[in-house]
N, C-alpha and C positions, 0 to 999 in steps of 0.2 A: 872300562869303568863308565857306568851311566852318570849323566850329569845330576847333581843335586841342584835343584832350581829354587832360587830365593826371590820372592816378590817384595819389593820395597815401596813404601809410600812416597810419592813424589814430594819434593820440597825439603824443608829443614830436617824432617825425620830421616830421610834417606841418607843425608850426609852424616848425621849423628850415628846412624847405624853402621855406615861404612867405616867410620873411625873406630867404632867398637870392634867390628869384624877384623880390622887390620891388627888389632891387639891380640887376636887369637890366630893370626897367621893366614887369614883369608883376605886376599887383596884382589882388586880388579882395576888395573891401570886405565883400561878403556873408559871406565865410567867417570874418570877425572876430567875428561875432555868435555867441557861445558858446551862446545859447539857441535858435538857429535849428534847426528840424527838417527843413530842406530836405536833399535828398540830392545834388542837383547845383547847383553855383554857377557863375555865368558873368560874364565881363567882355565885354559886347557890343561895346564899342569895339575891343577887341583881338582879338575872335573866339576867345577862349580860355575853356574851361570846365573845372571841376575836380570830382572827387568823391573822397570818403574811403572807403577799403576796409580790411579786415583785411590784415595783411602778406602772409599766404599767398595771398590772392586777387589781389594786384596783378599778379604775372607772368601769371596766367591772363587777366585783362582785357586786358593788353598783347598777349599772343600771339594772342588771338582778335580783336584790332582794336577792342574796345569802348573802349580807351584807346590813344591814339597814343604817349603817353609815360607812364612810371611811375617812382616813386621808392620804393625799398625797400632793406632790408638785403641784403648779399651772402649771408648765411646762407639767406635765403628764395629767392634766385635759384638757389643751389646745390641746395637741397632740392627745389625744384619742377621744375627741369630743363626749363624751357619753351624754345621756339624764339623767340628775340628777340635784339636787339643790346644789349650792355652797353657804354655809351659813356663814362661819367664816374664816377670815384670822387670823391664829394663831400667825403670826409675827416672827416665828423662821424658820431656814433653809433658811435664806435670801440669794439671789443671783440675777443675771441678765441674761436674754437671750440676746445675742448680735451677731452682725455680726462682725467677726474678720478676720484679714489677714495682709499681709505686708502693709506698708504705701503706696506702689506703687498702691495698689488696691483702695485707697480712691477716686481717679479720676474716676475709672471705675464705682464706685457706684454713684458718683455725676452726671455723664453723662448718667446714665441708660443704660450702654452698656450690650450686651449679654455676660453673664459670667456663669461659673459653680460654684455651691455652694454645698459643702459637709456638711452633717449634720446627726445627729441621730434623728432629729426632722423635717422630710420632710413636715408635715402638717403645722407646725408653720412657717417654711421657706416659703412655698408656699403662705400662707395667707399674710405674711409680704410683700414679693416682688410683688405678683400679685395684692393684694387688697389694700395695703397701699401705696406702692412705685410706683405701676404700671410699674414695670420693669420686662421684660421677662428674665428668667434665666433657666439654666438647673440644676435640683436638683439631687444630687447623695447621696443616702442613705448609710451611713457607720455605723458600730457598735463599732469599736475600737477607737484608739486615733485619734480624728478628726483633731487635730493640725498638724498631719503629711501631710494631703492632700495638702495644699498650698506649703509645703516645697518640695514635690516631683513632683509638677506640675499637680496633679489630678484636683485641683480646684483653682480658684483665691481667693475665700474667704470661710469661714466656718460660720455656725450658731450653736452656742453652749452656754452652761451655763458658766458664769464667776463668780467665787467667789472672789479670790484675784487678779487674772490676772498674777500671777507669772509664770505659765507654758507658757503663751503667750509670756511674756517678754524674758524668757530664750531661746525661739525659734525664736526671732526676729519678733514676731507678736504683733498686738495691737487691741484694741477695736475700730472699725471704726464707728459703729452705734449701738445704744441700741434699742432693740425691746420692752422689758418690764421688770418690776421688778417681781421677783418670791419669794414665801414663801410657807410654809405649809398651807393647807386649809382643812376645814371640808366639806365633801360632804354627801348628803342624798339621799336615794332612794325615788323616787317620790310617790310611793304607800305607803311606810312606813311612810312618812310624814303625810299622811292622817290617816292611820290605827293606828299608835303609836304616834299620834300628841302630846298628853299630856306629855309622857315621853321624847320624842325627844325635844320638845320645852323647857321643864325644863332643860335638859342637855345643850342646846344651851345658855339659859339664864345664867346658872351657870358658863359655860366656859367664856362667855363674861364678867361676873362680876370679875372672877379671873384675866383675862387678863387686865382689867382696873385697878385692884388693883396692879398688877405687874408694870404697867406703872407709877402709882402714886409715 
């Protein structure tokens, strides 16, 4: 039996996913050792192996077939734009992708003025402003604290993930427009879906059943 390879996003998302997989009978005791320096973990009995990756890399591993299945946030899937199947919304890791800034920027958005937008998500920002709002903007890619950009005059607004909004409020910023809701998703390699259809379909079905039971 060939391995079914699952790529997990490092951090909280990985542990939430492992808890969920345990409920459908897929376990990996090796991964519970926080001190382990291994890169790939396997359950030989089940023919399943796991590896941890940075969020942005998970769709890449899945598209190229290095992983059959991946679990990552919807924001990553949208930003990376890889060729893959998105099959389940796991419902955890919920947050929103929003346009944020000082209240004074609300009018600039309303009147579709030419503004600068700072973000870690240039592709999402571009799609939203160009294709949905039909507003011409200059997009500035940043990697660190995005909230800083409007405070020092680098941009009028930012596009970023919002969970509670407390960081925004503490810095005099607010959510001005909501782009979309986000949560953890299961993604599948297109070739794997054909080659390992039986195993993958069974896993999807079992996960959906557990998620429905948790909602009930």
